[in-house]
N, C-alpha and C positions, 0 to 999 in steps of 0.2 A: 568713328564717323557715323552719323545717322544714315541708315540704308537708303532713305529717300534722297539725301544729298549725294550719296555715292552714285545712285542711279542717274541723277541729273547730270553729274560730271561725266559719266560714261556716255550718255546720250549726246552731250555737248561735244565730246571728243569725236564721236562717230560723225556727227553733222559737220564738224570742222574739217575732218579728213575727206569727207565726200564732197564738200563744196567745190573744190577745184576740178575734179574730173566731171562732175555733173554740170558745172558751169561750162566746161569745154564742150560737152555734148550739146548744150543749148546753143552756144556760139556756132558750132559746126552746122547745126540744123538751119540756123538763120542764114549762114553763108551759103549753104547748099540751095536754099530756096531762091536766092537772088543771083547766083552765079551761073553763067551760061558757057563759059570757057571749059572745054572738056578736061584740060589738064588741071585747072583749079577745082573742078568738081571731083576729080580723082583725089586730089589732095584733101579736100573736105571729107571724103569718104574714109581716107586713112586716119584723119583726125578723129572722126567719129568712132572708128574701130578701136583706136588706141584708148580713147576716153572710156568707151564701154568696157574694155578689158580691165582698165585701172579701177573702174567702179566695182566691177564684179570681184576682182581680187581683194579689194579693201573690205567688201561686204563679207566675203568668205572668211577673211582673217578675223574680223571683229565678231562674226557669229560664233566662231570657235573660241576666241579669246575672252569675249565678254558675255556671250549668250549661251544658248543651249545646243550649240553645234556638237556633233559627235553622237547624236541620238540620246536615248534614255539610259543606256547601259552605263555602269560605273567606270568601265574601262574603254579607252579610246585607242585606235590604231595610230601610232606616232607618225605614220606617213601622211595622215591628214594635216598634222601640224607642219610637217616639212613642206607640203604643197602650199599651205597658207603663207608661210614665211617666204618661200620662193616667189610667190605671187606679188608680194608688195616690195620686196627688196631685190630679188633677182632680176625682175623684168627690166628695171631701169639700168642695170649693169653698172651702177655706181659702187655697189657693194658685192664683194666676192663672198660666197657662202660656203661654210664648211659644216657638214652634218655628221655627228658622231653619236647617234642614238640607234639602238638596236630595233628590231622589228617587233619585239615583245610589247603587247598592249600595256598602256600606262593608265593610272588613275586619272579620271577626267580633271580633277582639281590640279593635279601635277601638270597636265598638258596646258591648262589655262595659265598656270604660273610660268611655265616655260615660255609660252607665247608672249606674255606681258613683259617678262624680263628681256626676251629677245627684242621686243619693240623698243623698250627703253634704251638698250644698248645700240640698236640700229639707228635710232633717232639721234643718239649722241655722236654718230659718225657724220658730222656736218659736211665734210668734204669727201665722203666715201671712205672705203677701206675694206677691211675683211671682218666678217662676223662668223665666229665658230660657235656651234651649239652642241653640247654634249649632255648625256644623261646615262647614269649607270644605276642599276637596281640590284640590291642585295636582299637577303632574307628579311632584314629588319629596317632598311632605310632606302630612300631614293635620293641620289645626288644629282643635282642639276648644275651645270657650269656653262656660263656664257662668256665669251672672250671677244672683245672688240679692239681692233687696232687700225689706225689710220693717221693721216697727216694732221688732223685736228679732232680731238675728242672733247665734247662739251656736254657735261652732265651737271645740271644745276644742283648746288649743294642742298637746296630745299628738297629736291627729288630724292637725293641720297638719304636725307633725314626721314622722309616719308617711308621709303622702302625698308629701312632698318628699324625705325622706331615707331612708325605710324604717327609721326608728329603732325599737328594741325597747323603748321606754319604756312602751308601752301594748299589752298582750296580753290582750284581752277581746273579747267578741262584737261590741260596737258599733264596734270598730276594723276589723272584717272587710273592709268596703268600702274603707277607706283602704289597708289592706295589699294587697288585690287590685289596686286602681288603680295603686299604686306599682309592683307587680310587673309588671303588664301594660305600663306605660309603659317600664320599664327593660328588659324582655325585647325590646321593639321598638326599643331604642336611642333612646327618646324621653325626655321629661321633663315634670314637672308644675310649674306656677307658681301662686302664690297671692298675692292682694292682702294688704296689711298688716292686722294684727289690729285696728287702730284705725280702719280705713276704714269709712265708713257703708254701703258696698255690698261684698258678697263676690263676688270674681271668681276663678274657677278656670280655668286654661288648660292645655292639653296639646299638645305638638308631637310628631308621630310621623313619622319618615322612611318613605318608601314605596319599595319595590323595583319591579320590572317588573309590569305588569298590575294596578297598584293594590294589590298585596299589601304587608303590613307586612314590614319587614326583621326578621330574627331574629338574636339574638346567639348 
């Protein structure tokens, strides 16, 4: 995919996800300006607080998953990734999170890949469920595993194709994370694996070769 096209898709995805909480902020301010009842004003303040928190959590997640979050170092503290995931999925309490990643710092590209795969799996839990995220680093490779389980799992076949093959069959904002994940894995000389579409549990795995000092290899 052309870099400009990918950047446009990422921006569109960011704007789409921020539209709801920012719109709620705007509605809350309008209600607060006209409301005189103390109880209703308190409710408006709660709405504003919830919407502001949701906006901040989404910005934190996308900054780390899409942007330059984590600073300029090549390695990132995985606790930043955990906080970002908990912010967008744990806050609503629809999805139970499991975290099986050590405290050892990970390559920035691997953290971005982990976040994008977690987002794809979390979005597939349309009725909530459980999202488990794991990563294990050896001398030569980094293994990432995402497991999603719930009453209904919906992952578009086109998204599957994008993640594994980089296919151009889907060019729209909701495919941004899949495109970026595939590009990150391919750039590091790695690959993404998916469980079958008919399996009751969604499993997403990625294997990334490591060079010296725990850095990702680059093509």
